[in-house]
C-alpha positions in Angstrom: 6.1 -7.3 -18.8 6.0 -5.6 -16.1 6.3 -7.1 -12.7 3.3 -6.9 -10.2 3.7 -6.9 -5.7 1.1 -7.7 -3.9 0.7 -7.2 -0.5 -0.3 -9.6 1.7 -0.7 -11.2 5.2 1.8 -13.9 5.5 2.4 -16.9 7.8 5.6 -17.5 9.8 6.7 -20.9 7.9 7.8 -22.3 11.3 4.9 -21.4 13.3 2.2 -24.4 12.9 -0.1 -22.4 14.9 -1.9 -20.6 12.3 -0.7 -17.1 13.8 0.5 -14.4 11.7 4.1 -13.5 11.5 3.2 -9.4 11.3 2.1 -8.0 15.2 2.1 -4.5 16.4 5.1 -3.2 17.5 4.2 0.9 17.8 0.8 2.4 17.3 0.9 6.2 16.5 -1.2 9.3 16.6 -1.9 11.5 13.4 -3.9 14.4 12.4 -5.4 13.6 9.1 -6.8 16.5 7.3 -10.3 16.8 5.5 -9.1 15.3 1.7 -7.6 12.4 3.5 -10.2 11.8 5.9 -12.4 11.3 2.9 -9.7 9.3 1.0 -9.4 6.9 3.4 -13.0 6.5 4.3 -13.8 5.4 0.6 -10.8 3.4 0.2 -12.2 1.5 3.3 -15.1 0.7 1.4 -13.9 0.2 -1.6 -11.9 -2.3 -0.8 -13.6 -3.7 3.3 -9.7 -3.5 5.3 -10.4 -1.4 8.6 -8.3 2.0 8.8 -5.3 -0.3 10.4 -4.7 -2.2 7.8 -5.6 1.0 4.8 -2.7 2.7 6.8 -0.5 0.2 7.1 -0.9 -0.9 2.8 -0.6 2.6 2.3 2.6 3.0 4.4 4.2 -0.2 2.9 3.2 1.0 -0.4 4.7 4.6 -0.1 7.8 3.0 0.9 7.9 0.8 -2.0 7.2 3.5 -4.6 9.8 5.6 -3.0 12.5 3.1 -2.9 12.1 2.3 -6.6 12.2 5.8 -7.7 14.9 6.7 -5.6 16.7 3.6 -7.4 15.6 5.2 -10.7 12.6 4.2 -11.9 9.7 5.6 -12.6 5.8 5.1 -11.1 4.2 4.1 -14.6 0.3 4.0 -14.8 -1.0 1.4 -17.6 -4.1 2.1 -19.2 -4.4 -2.3 -19.8 -7.2 -1.0 -22.9 -5.5 1.6 -24.3 -1.9 1.2 -23.4 -1.8 4.9 -22.8 0.8 5.3 -19.8 1.0 7.9 -17.5 3.9 9.0 -15.6 3.4 9.6 -11.4 5.2 11.8 -9.4 4.7 11.9 -5.7 5.7 15.4 -4.6 
């Protein structure tokens, strides 16, 4: 069985105010090409997250993928109905 990684907003165990431990430490401006803009809009609609949350999650997922591939692992999508697997490469 493979492990699943969930991305979630965590509360600091030592903070009893209920405020999240994550906060804005920097802001960036990026140019987004039309296809990526369309993909971003789809993700916002599908997830109901705002742009900032989608981009933060995307960067976190990309870092996780990069770390794992650098450690010799493969990124595999598996169809749970058929068991068919597809190795994903990000180039």
